Structure formats: structure tokens, C-alpha cells
N, C-alpha and C positions, 0 to 999 in steps of 0.2 A: 677124431670125434672128441677124444679126451681134451685135446688142446682147445677146441672151441668151447667146451664146457668149462674149462678152467680159466679161460681168458679173462672174464670179469673178476675172478679171484686174484689173479696175478697182477692185473693192471687196473685197479679201481680208479686211480686218479685220471687216467686216460678215458676210462668209461664215463666218469663224471663230466669231463670236458665234452665228450661227444654227445652225451645225453642232453646237456644244456644247449649245445649247438643245434641238435635236432629239434628240441622244443622251441627254440628261438626261430628256426627256419619255419616251423609250422605256424607260429604266431605271425610272422611276416607274410606268409602265404595267405592266411586268413584275413589279415588286415590290408593286403595288396600293397605292401610297402616295397619300394624299389629294391632290388631289380625285378620283383614280381608284380609291379603295378606302378601307378603314377604317384601314389602317396609316398612321402618321405619322412624321415625323422627330423626334418628342418622345421622345428617349432620351438617356441620359447627361446631359451638362451642358445640352443644349438643354431637356431636361425639368426638370432640377433647378435651373437658374438662368435661362436666357435668356428663356424664354417669360414668366416673372414679371417680368424686367427690361423686356421690351417692353410689358407691361401698365403698369408704372410709367411708362415713357416716355409712354404714352397719357394717364396720369393727370396728368402735368405740363401737358398741353394742356387738360385738362378739369376741373381741381380746383385747390386751393390749393397743390399740390405745386410745387416748382421744382428746379432743378439745383444749388442751393447747399447745401441741407440737407434731410434727410428723416427724419421720425419713424417711417417704415415700414422703414427700413434698420437692422435689428437693434434695439438699444436707443436708436437715434438717432445719426446720424452725418452728416458732411459728404458732399456728393454730387459735388463737382467731379472728383475722381479716379475715382469710379465712372462718371461720364458719359464721361470721356476714355478709359477702358479698354473699356467695354462698349457705349456708346450713341451715340457721336459719328459713326457712319456715316450719310451722307446717304440711303442706301438704306432706312433705317428710317422715313423720314418718312411713308410710307403707313400705318404701324402707329398713328400718332397719330389717324387718322380711321376705322380699322376697329374694329368691336366685337371683344372678346376671343374671342367664339365663332367668329370667322373666322380666328383665328390659326393653327390647324393647317394649313389650306390656304395661308395667306399665307406661312408659314415655308417650305413646299415651294417656292413661287414665289421667295422670297428666295434660297434656296440655288441654284435654277436660274439666276437672274439673276447671282449672284456668280460661279458657275462659268463662265458665258458671258462675263462681263467679263474673267475671268482669261485665257480663250482669246484674246479680242480684243486685250488689251494685249500678250500674248506674241507674237501675230502681228505687231503693229506694231513690236515690238522686233526680232524676227528679220528683218523686212522692211527695217529701217533698216540693219542690219549686213551683210545679204546679200540685196539686193532681187532678186526673181525677174524674169526677162525677160518682157515682155508676150507675145512670140511663143512662149513655152515654157509651155504649160498644165501640164505635169508638175511644173514648179518650184512653181507655185501650189498644186498638190495636196499637194506635200511640205510647203509652208509651213502649210497648213491642218492636215495630219496632225500636225505638230510642235506646233502651238498646242493642238489638242485633246488630245494626249498630256500636255501640261503641265497642262491644267485637269482631266484625269482621272487625274493621278498619285496615288500612294497618300497623299501628304501632304494633298492637297485633299480626297479622299474620306474619309479617316480623321478629318478635322477639320470635318465637316459639322455636328457638334454644338458647334463653337467658331467660328461664322461671323464673329465680330468680328475674328478674325485675318486673314480673307481680304481685307478692304478694303485693308490695307497690302500684301498680296501682289499684289493687282490692280495697285496703283500702282507696285510695285517695278520691273518691266521698263521702264515709261515714265520713271521716275526715272533709271534708268541710261542710257536713250536720250538724255534731255535733258542728262545730264552729259557724255556723249560729244560731243554737238553743241556744248556750251559749250566743251569742251576743243579743239574745232576752230574756235572763233571765233564761234559763234552767240551771240545775245543772252542776257543773264543771266536775263531775266524768266521764261522757261520753267522752268528748273531751280529758281529761287527759289519759284515757285508750287507746284511739285511737292514741294519740301522742306516748305513750310508745310502743304500738304494731307496728306501722308503722316503727319506728326507729329500732326495733328489727328484723323485717322480711327482710328489706333491707335498710340500712341507706342511700345509694346513691340516690335511687329514692325517699326515704322519704324526703331527704333534698329538692329536687325539688318540691315535693308536699307541704311541709310546706312553702317554699318560695312563691309558688303561692297562698296558703291560706292566708298568711300574706298580700300579695299585695291586694287580694280581700277584706279582712277584712278592710284594710285602705281605699280602694276605696268606700266601701259601708257604711262608718261611717256616722252617723247622731247624733243628740243631745242625743237620747235615747241610741244608741249603744255605744256612747262615755263613758257612765257611766259603761259599762260592760268591757271596755278595760283592766283595771287592773286584772279582773278575767280571761280574755283570756290570758294575759301574764303569770299570775300565773299558769294557766293550762299548758301552754307550758313548763315552767320551771319545774313544778312538773312531767310532763310526761317524759321530758328529764332526770330528776333525777332518775326516776324509771328504766330507761333503762341504767343507768350509769355502771352497772356491766358488760354489754357487750360493751357499746360504749366507755368508757374510755380506757380500754386496747386495743380496736380496734384502737383508735386514735394513741396510741403509736406504735402499730404493723404496721401501715401504714407508719411510718417513714422510709425513704430510699427506698420506692417503687415508682412505676410510678404514684401513687395517692397522693404523698407527694408534694402538691403545695408549701408548705413553703420552702422546700428544692430545688425544681426544678425551682421555679420562674414561671412567667406567660409567657410561650412560645407559641406564636401564629404561628402555622406551616401551617395550612390548609387555603387556601383562601376561603372567605365566598361565598356562592352561590349567584347568581344574583336573582333579583326579579322574572324574568321569570322562573328560575329553581325552586324557591320556590312555585310559584303559579301553575306551571305545575303539582306538586305533589298532587294537590287537585282533580285531575281527576282519573277516574277508570283506572286500569291496568298501572299506571305510576311508579310502583315500579321497580327498577333495582338493582338486586343483585350485579352487578359489581361495583356499586358506593358507597359501604359502607365506603370506605376510603376517598372519595372526593365528595360525592354526596349532595343531598338536603334532608331536613327533611321528614319523613314519616308522613304526616298529613291528608291524605285523608280517607274518609269513603264512597267512591263512588261519582260519579259526580251528582247523583240525589239529594244529600242533598244541593247542591249549590243554587238551586232555593228557597227552604224554608229558607235558611240562608239570602238570599237577601230579602225575604218577611218579615223576622223578623224586619228589619229596616223600613218596609213600613206599618207594622200592626198598626191599629188605637187603639188597646187595650193595646199596650205597651207604657208606659210613656217615655217621652223624656229623663229623667234622666237615666232610665233603659237602653235605647238604647245607650246612650252616654257612660255609664260604660262598656257595653259589647264591644262597638267599641274600647274603650281604651285598654281593655284586649287583644282583638284580634290583635290590632295594635302593642301592646307591644311584643306579642309573635312573630309576623312576623319580627319586627325590631330586636328582639333578634337573629333570625336566620341569619340576615344580619350583625349584629355587633359582631366582635370578642370579644370585652370586655364584652358585655352583655352575650354572649355565655359562656365565662369563669365563669361569676358570677353564671349562671344557673348550671354549672358543678363543682361548688365548687373550682374554680381556676385551674382545670386541663382540658386539651383539649383531649377528647376521640380520640382514634385511632381505627377506625373500629366502625360501627354503630354510626355515628355522630348524634348529636342533640337528645340525649336521653330524653330530656324534651318535645319532640314533642307530647306526649300524652296529655299534657295540652291544646295545641291548638285544638286537635281533640275533646276533651271534650267540649270546648267552642262552636265549630261548632255543636256538637250534641245537646247542650242546645238550641241554636238558632233554629235548625231543629225541636225539640220537641215543643217549644212554638209556632212557626209559623204554624206548622201543626194543633195544637189544635185550634188556632185562625181561620185557614182556614175552618175547619169542623164545627166551631161554627158560621160561617158567618161573622166573623170580618174582613175578607179580601175580597176586591172587585176584579172583573175581571181586572179592570184597574191596580190594584197593581200587579196582576200576569203578565200582559203584560209588565209593567215597569221592574219587576224582570227578566223576560225572556230576555228583551232587554239588561239589564245590564250584566247579565251572558253571553249573546251572545257576547257582545262587549269584555268582559274579555276573553272569550274563543277564539275569533278571534285574539286578541293581543297575547295571550299565544301561540296559535297554529302556529303563524307566526315564532316563534322561532324554532331553530333546536335542538331538544333534542333526544338523542339516545334512551331514554326510552319511547318516544311517536312517533311511526312511523305512517304512513298514515292509516293503518288499525285500530290502537288504537284511532286515532283522529276521524275516521268515527264512531266507536263504541260509543264514548262519545257524539258526536253530535246527534246520533240517540237516545241515552238515554235522553239527555236534551230536544230534541224535543218531545219525548213521555211523559216525565215528565211535560213539560210545558202544553201540551194539556190536560193531566189528571187534573192538578191543575186548569187550566182555566175552565174546565167543572165543577169542584167541586165548584168553586167560584160563580157560578150562584145563585142569591138570590132566584130563584124559584125552585131550585133543591130539590126534595123530599128526605126524610131521607133514603129511601131504595136505591135510585140511588146513594146517597152519599156513602153508605156502599159498594156498588159494585165498585165505583171508588176507595175507600180506599183499597179494596181487590186487585185491579189492581196495586195500588202504592206499597202495601206490596209485592206482587209477583215480581214486577219489581225490587225493591230495594233488596229483598232477593236473587233473581237470580243473580243480579250484584255482591252482596257481596260474594255469594258462588262461582261464576265463578272467581272473583278476588282472593279469597283465594286459589282456586285450581291452578291458574296461578302463584301466588307467591310461593306456595309450589313446583311447578314444576321447578321454577327458583332456589330457594334456596336449594331444596332437590335433585338437579341434581346428586350430587356425594354422595348420601346416602349410608350407609352400610346396606346391606340386613340382615334380621334376621338370616338366615343360616350362612352367612359369619361371622357375629359378634360372634355367638355361637361357630363356628369352631375355629376361631382365639383365642377366650378367653379360650376355653378348652385346646387347644394345649399349650398355654403359661402357664396355670395353671398346666398342667402336668409336664412341665419343672421345674417350681418353686417347685414342690413337692420334687424334688431331692436335694434342698438346705438344708444343715444341720440346724436343728431347736433347737440349744442349747442356743439361746438367744444372741449369739455374734453378734455385729454390724459390718457389712461391706456393700459394695455397689454392686449392680447388674445392668446390663443394657441389653437391647434387641437389637440384630442385625437387626431384622425386626419388629419394634414396630407396634402395632395396631394403636396407636396414641401417642401424646406427653406425656400423663399422665398415661402410662402403669403401673408405679410403684404403683400408687394409685388404679388403676382398678384391677390389678392382686394380689397385696399385697406383695411387696418387697421393700427394701430400694434402691432407684435408684439415678439418677443424674438429668435427664430431668424433668422440671416442667414448665407448661404453665398455668399461671393465672395472674390476674390483680394485685395480692398482692405479686408477686415475688420480692425478694430483688435485687436491681440493682447491688450491689456489687457481688452477686452470678453470675449474668449474665456477669459482667465484668471479673470475675475470669475465667470463662469458655472461654470467648473470648480471654483472654491473653494466655490460653493454646492452642489456635488454633481452637476452636469450633466456629461455625457461630452464630451470634446474628442478627436476622432480625428486631430488634426493639421492638419485643414483648416477645421473649424468646430466650434462647440459649440452644441447645440440644446436647446430646451426639450423635455423628455420627460415624459409623465404618469408618476407614481410617485414623484416627489420630494416633499419635505415641503411642507405648506401655508405654513410660514414662508418657505421659499425663494421660493414664488410671490408671497407678500405683499411681500417685499423687492424683487421685480422690478416691483411695481406692476401685477400682472395682475389685472384686475377681471372679465374675462369669459373663459370657455373655450368654444370652438366644438366642439360634440359632434354631428357629422353636419350636420343642418340646424337644430339647436337651440342655445340658449345656456345656459351655467351661470354664475351670478353668484358672485363671490368677494369677500371682504373683503381689502383691500390697503392698503399704506402709501400715503398721498396723494403725488402726484407733486411737491408742494412742501409743506414742513412747517417750522415753527419749530424751530430746532436748539439745544438746551441744551448739547450736548457740544462739546468742542474739536475732536474728530475721531473717526473710527471706529478704535479700536485694532486693531493687527495682532496676532492671537494666535500668529503664527509658524506653524511646521509643525503644522497641526491638521487636524481632520476638518471636514466641511461643517457639522456641527451646532454645534460651538464657534464657527466663523466666523459663522454666521447669528445666533447668540445675541449675539455681540459687536456686530454691526451693528445688531440690533434694540435692544439696550441703549443704544447711543449715540444712536439716534434718540429713544427714550423719555426718556432722561435719567437712568436708574438701571439697575442690573443686573437682568436679566430671564431667568429660567431656564424655558425651554419644553420642553427635552429632558431626560428622565430616563434615566440609564444603566440598562441591564438587567444583572442578575446573569448571569454566563456561566461555564460549565464546559467545559473543553477536553479532548478525547480524540484522540490521534494514532494512526493505524494505517497499514498498507500494503495496497494493493489487490492482487489476484492478479497483476496486471501489474507490480507493484513500485512504482507511483506512490504518492506521499504523499497520505493522506486525513486531513483534520482535521475532526472532528465537534464542533459547538458545541451545547450544551444551554442555551437562553436562557430566563430567567425575568423577564418584564417586571414593573416596580413599579407600573404603572398601566394601566388599560384604555385601549385606543386603537391606532392604527396603529404597528406595530413596523417600524423601519427598520434597514438594514445598510449599512455602507460599509467598504471596505478602505483604511485610511489609511496614510500614510508609505511608499508604494510608489515605488521609484526608476525602474523600467522596466517595459515590457510583460511580462505573464506569461500563460502558457497554463493557465487554470484552468477548472474546471467547478463551478458552484454548483448544489447539489441541495437542494431544500426538503423538508419533511416528507412532502409528498404525492408525492414522487418526480419532480417537474418539474426538468429539467436546463437550465441556461443557461450559455453561455460567459461568462467574466468575466475581468477583469484585463488585457485587451488594449486596443489602440487604439480598438476599436469598442464596448467596454462596460466602462467603469470609472466607475460612477455610483452614486448612492444607489439602493438596492433596497427597495421596499415589500414586506415579508414578508407583511403582512396585518393584519387587525383581531384583536388578541389581548387576553386577559383577564389582569388582574394575578394573579400567582402560578402561572399555568399554565406548563408546560414546552413550549418550542418547539424542535424539532431542525432543524439546518441543517448541511450538510457542504460542504467545499471540497476538491476533488481537484486536486492540482498535478501537471502534466506537465512534462517536460524538466528541472525543477529544483525545489528545495524552495520552499514557500510563503514569500513575503516580504511584509511589511506588518503593520499592526495592525488587526485587526477591531474594529469599533465597532457596538454594538447600543443603540438608544435608542427610547423611546416619546415621541411628540409630544403635549404638552398643548395641544390646540386651544382649550380653554376659556380658558386663560391667554393664548394668542396673541390670541384675540378681544378680551380685555380690553385688551391692549396696543395693538391696532389702534384700538379705540374712543378710547383716550386720545390717540393720534396724530391721529385724525380731528378731535378737538376743537381741536388745535393746528395742524391742516393748513389749507392754502389751496387755491387752484384754479389750475391751469395751463391756459391757453386758447390755442388755435392760431388765429392770424390768417392767416399763411401758414406754409409748412413751415419757413421761416427767420426768422419773426417771431412771437414768443410774448408772452403777457401772463400775469404771475403775481400772484396775490393771496395775501398771507401776513401773519399776525399779527406785530406787532413786539414779541416778548416777550423773546427771549434775545440779541438783537444780531446774529444770523445765521440763515440759512435753508438747508435742504437741498433741492436740486432733483435729482430722480431722473433726470437726463440725464447721459450721459458727459461728464466734464470736458473742455472744449476752450477754449483761450485765445482762439479766434476769436469766442466769445460776448461781446457787449457788453451789459451789463446796466445800466440807468439807473433812477433814481427822481427824478421831476420834473426830468428833464434832467441830473441829476448822475450821473456814472459811478460804479458801485460796484465794489469789489474782489472778485475771485473766487479760489478756491483749490480744489485737489482735495479730495474727501471720501472717505477710505478708498482703496480700490483702483480706484474708477471714477467715482463720482458727483461732483456739483459743490456747492460751498458758496459762498454769497454773503453778504458782510458788509453789514449794514444800517447806516444812519447812526446815530451816537450821539445820544441825547436824544430818539429817537422814542418817542411815548407807548406804554407797554406795553399790548398788546391791540389797538391800533389797526390796522386793516387797511390794509396798504401795497400799492400797485399798482406792480409792477416791469415794465419794458419790456425784452424780450430780443430782440436782433437778431444774426444770424449774419453775420460778415464774414470770409470765407475768407482765410487768410493768403496774401499774395502776389498777390491778385486785382487790387488797385489798381495795384501795381507792374507786373503783367503787362499790364494794359490800357495803361499808359503806354508800356511798351516796344513793344507791338504797334502802338500809334498812331504812334509815331516811325518804326518800321520800315515801316509801310504808307505813310507820307508819303514816305520815302526811295524806296520801291519805285515809287510813282506818279511821283515826280520822275525816276527812272531811265527809266521807260517813256516819259514825256512828252518827255524830252530826246532819246531815240532816235527817236521819231516826228517831232519837229521837225527833227532832223538829216536824217532820211530825206526829209521833204518838201522841205527846203532843197536837198538833193542832186538831187532830181527836178526842181525848178524850174531849178536851174543847168544840168542836162542839156538841158532843153527850150530854154533861152535859147541854149545853145551850138549846138544843132541849127538 
């Protein structure tokens, strides 16, 4: 009986883990999330990105894929940075052994485990700084409540579709704990391992965690801690050195992506939130899924914690210096949300697009710390009723000021809910603060506080999930679509030859990685900008995050991408395409400057063929401009094609997004000109000489751009592709980072339809060959002089990520130093123990 009673006191970290797991299970049961129902966590980025990435992770263990390079990642790209950002979590290891059909349930379990670990590490962190007394069960209950509040905070629940961030958030409290121990004279190895580990599981959130830790270390410096500062800095450098094998090539891999702040510069695009918008997020149910692009930080953990946070600064047991330091940290975080420059510093010089303020978890942790300390003080009698009244008045004034603002995410019903919570919480805390209150009645009041906070957190988590998961993919739909696409892919020849495939009806943007074929479309933070720009120049839409293949573009664009198959449901359509490796007669692909996709595609095709090739015939166009009854500009085009075939339209020379409506002759209306639709439009199969009508209605301002109408000569395109096939070779995959290319030696160089990357090492009979960019994206390799014309040459292509060798060298040296440091401490410890025994 005593063991059962003391179990929570002896094992609070385990209890925190189990409490969060139980609450998560309850939420999944209520929401009917798989395995308890058909709903899944496959929504937003989890559906659009991560489930496909987990399938790719599995393929690395079961196919020729590896983490150096992947032909399934867009048009082909290095995978070191991709692995470091998305897939380096050790908790993903079970996904390597599970079938993809089990992923919906496995993802639910993954989220549950990560939230539970968040609670466990927060519990260990709080226990270190303010350990509960074994004889005071109420203190342990407060510890568990604080830890669960952290794991069910809005930041955690709102980012369930971005679970790769949570690994670093899990480690962050332990990282700070070991830093504090180090500054008190503890051994360096604990903090060193944590630095290396947090950098490896997710460098992006790790950077924010280390930045916060550094600020806190400096803020809490005193004479004794100052002596430990060199050891702390040494621990940071040694931990970073141990992670260099992953971090150094990742640094080079991010060059040219949306995370390359050195190349992109400090562009401040999003206006900062107001103070009212920031403070409004402290309240329950204030999360708004529609504001991920221009909203405020997710910093709340329920309105009930606001009262103890205010009490923290009124507590008599807290020293003035301690309160001042906490106030500085909280104020720094709040100012950072308001300051674009500080926000850029927190995000390593880049401005996130979607899920802004990814450092908000730091602010939430500070609030949880205040909550925990003040609740301990309250139940220990260190806080008076007068303090509770002052805190309630302060929070009441703040609430009144904030609620006077008009926020879409805080309607009248939500405001009433928060006011009732605050009133109930104030009353319970006021009763607890009575000096004559007996221990039993205090425990009953604590139970009421726990139930109130837990209920609010659970209800808030369910509401956030209902918002963000509104457009989830059901388990049955996911399995059906996946199996259909897999069935189609089974019909693709498996002889190792490299070519590209795309889907007419994709499940999501990363189908190539989910289903397992070399595709075109890729959606991830590490996508190369030149790849997006290349697709955009071919007439595919780029919405600022990714550019994807869309049916309706020209056959010429598909051919230049090397697309040989199209997946249509569970069937395949075969296409003629440019060979992935071809003898190149031209010096380079000329840049036609500011042009339309048709001119750009013709220039690329002509360079590959070796002479000018006109596959697009401009149509005669008559323009008529009128005004709609609402006063908007309407431009009507009467188009007369010169040849039978598909008629295409594109609005060229546009400088910025426009609010347009495209109306075809049959009355079909389509938004056009904005970030989500500025691409080649297939008007349909038209006859030469017939008149085709099309109109564009411009809202907000006058139409800007040059409309282009052309007919594609597919017969001429087929002739050009047949000529290229005669001069083409074969690109074969040995592994994803090791290819073999067979190419005729006719013109002294060859074009390889892979994105140019200086990390490719291409050899012929052991002799390294020179490479250079071809046009805007592809790769050109120079063949040795004197090679017999027409002779088939076999090239060997191996991918060596930049910085990988140097990173392994630095990691190796750092690990040796680390082991030497540990061994030296162990030997010194053993020597000291032997000396003590001899003395005795």
C-alpha cells in the first residue's frame, strides 16, 4: 500500500509521461482518430509532406535509395539537408519496418509518444529547479499538472502536423537543465551530448533552443558561474563538432533554398502582430488555423495559468533578482514577436512562411515555469489572499483591455468561456490562500484546479484539432488512393533506367516519395529555388512554396522534363520524352530573357536538337475592352488558331499577383493571375481558322501583362524527340547516389537532365570529366577530346555531398576529445575513490 502511495513521488517523470499519454488517448477516442475511428492526423503538412517523407524513409531501408541523393525528390536533389530537417528523429525508426498501410495509425501513436516525452522532459526540468518534497503529494500533483500543461499547450497541439519540430522541443528543457548543472560545476559530458543530440534531431528548432539557453546563461551569471563559462562554451563547441558530420553538409545543402538567408538577404515581408493580437493568444481557444500566414504566436496553455503567472511576481518566497530575470526573459520574447529584426534573429535570418513564430514554445515554457513556482508557493502558504486579489485584478484589467479589441479568433462565446475560467480559477486560488485552510481541504481545492485545467486543455486540444483537421484524409481514402497508385506504378519497367513519371490525380504534392517513382513535383522547405524557377519558366505555377506538375501544360514542357509515364488513377499513359542523357551539339541553352513559357521551351528544345525548332504557332488575336456593371475591366480576346491542335494561353510579363477571372467561351470561370494560379492554360482542341472567345475580368486594378495564345504542333515535336532519341543514351540507377550513363560521343559534350550540382563526380575510365550548368537547371558534361564519333561511352556518376568528408573528420576528432574527457573524469573519480578507501 505504501509503495502505491509513494509511486507518484518516486517516479514523477514517468507519471508525467503516462498522464499525457492517457489524456492523448482520451482525446483520440473522443475525436475518433485511428485506431479508434476513421479520422486520421493526415491533414495540412502531415498529409501533404510528412507521410510521404516517412515512406521515403522506409524506402531507404528497403531499396537502392539512400540519404545522400534521391531521384524521387523533385527533379533529383541531395538528401542530407532533407534528412537533417525532416527525418533525423530516432522515433521514426519503427516506420522503417512498418508497411505504408499502417502509417495512419502509426502517426497517431508517434504524436502521442512525442507529446508524452514533452511532458516527461518538462517534468524533469521543473523538478530540477524546484524539486517537490517527498512528504508533500500536492507538490507532485502541481508538477504533473505543469508538465501536462506544457505538452498540451497551443504550440504543441497546433504543430501536430509538423512533428519533426517536437523532437528538439522535447530535448530543450533537458538541454537547459544540463546547462544549469554545468554552470554549477557538473561534468561537461551531459550538456555536450545534449547539444550534439538536439542539433541532430532538428537543427532549426535546436538553434532557437540554444539561443534561448545562451541568453538565460548570460542573464543568470554571477561570480561563481562566471568561472564555469569557458567550460560551457567548450561544451557548445564540442557538441557542435560532434554533430558536424550531419550539420556541415546540411549547411551547404541549404544553399540556394528558401532557408538560405545569406543568399536571400533579410526580407521582412509579414507585418508584425499588434500587442493586442499577441496577448489575445494567451487565452483559451484563441488558436485560429486561418492565420498561419499572418497571425500571432501560439503561446497559450489555457487562460487558467495567467493567474499563477501574475502571482509569481507577487510571491514573497521569490527573490527580487529572480523575478526581475524572469520578467526580462518574458519581455524579450514578447518584444521579439513585435520586432521584425529580432524575429529574424530567432529564425536564423529567414522569415517563415506559414506557422509563423516557431520560437513561441520558449515563451510558453517561461509561463509554465512561473505557473509551477507560484502554485507551489500558494499551496505552501507563501501567497496571501491579498496577493490573489491583486493578481485577479491585474489579469482582469489585462483581459478587459484585450477583449475590447476585435479579433476573429476570439468571438463573444470564447470571451465568455475565458471569463468564466478566470472567475472560477480566482475563486479556487482565493480559497486556497486562506492561512487557516486545512491540508485536506487544500488537496480538494487542488483536485478542482487540476480538473479545471485538464478539462480546459483537453477541450482546447479537441477544438484545435477540429479546426486544423477539418480537411483530413480518412484512413480508408488514404489506403484506397495509395493502393491504386501503387498498382499503376507496378506497370513501370524495372530495369533501372532513369526517367520521370507524374500523376494526373495526385494524392498530394509528394506522391513520388510516397509511392516510389522518379517524379517532378516536390514540396519541402529545402527545395532548390532554381528548380522552382525552371518549372515556372516552363509554365507551371509557383505559389511561393513549391512549383508542381499540373495536367494542362504543353507536351513540349512534359518532354523537356523527361516525363515518360503519366499515372491516371490505377493506369499508365506513355509519353515521348527527351532522353535523360543525350549528345549535346549546342554550347548552351540560350536565355530568351523575359519571355513566355512557349518561347523558353522552344529555346531549350532547339539547343538540345542542334537547330532552331518551332513547335508553337502564334494565333491571331483581336482585343476588345469593356467595363462590367460593377465597373471592373473586362478584356475579351477573339483568337484564331493557325493550325489544328491544342490551343494554349499564358499571361506573360506580369510583375505581381493579380485578382483576375478567366472566362472561356462555354462560360466556365477560373481565378487566374494570383499566387495559386498563374500557369499555362489548355483552352482545348481547336481547328485552324475558327474563332475562339476568351475574356479576362480584372478586379482591384487594370489588367497587367501580355496575353499569349499559341497552338502546339505535336507532330513536329514528335519528330524532334525521335531525332533526340537517336542521339540519346541511357541513364541507369545503381543506387540513388550512384548512376551510370551511356552516351554517344558525337559533339564533345552531353546533356544530363538532372539539376546541376557540383557535388556530382563524373568519370570515364577513371578520368574525371568537367561539368557545367546547362541553361537554368540541367547539367552538361564535357567528353574527352579524340573520342570516336558515335562510339558509346559509359560514364560513372557518383554524388559526394559538399562538406561530408570534412564533417566526418570534425565529428571524429570531436568524438575522440569527448571520449578522452569522459575517460579522464572516470579515471580521476576512480583514483579519488581508491585514495579515500586507503585513507579510511
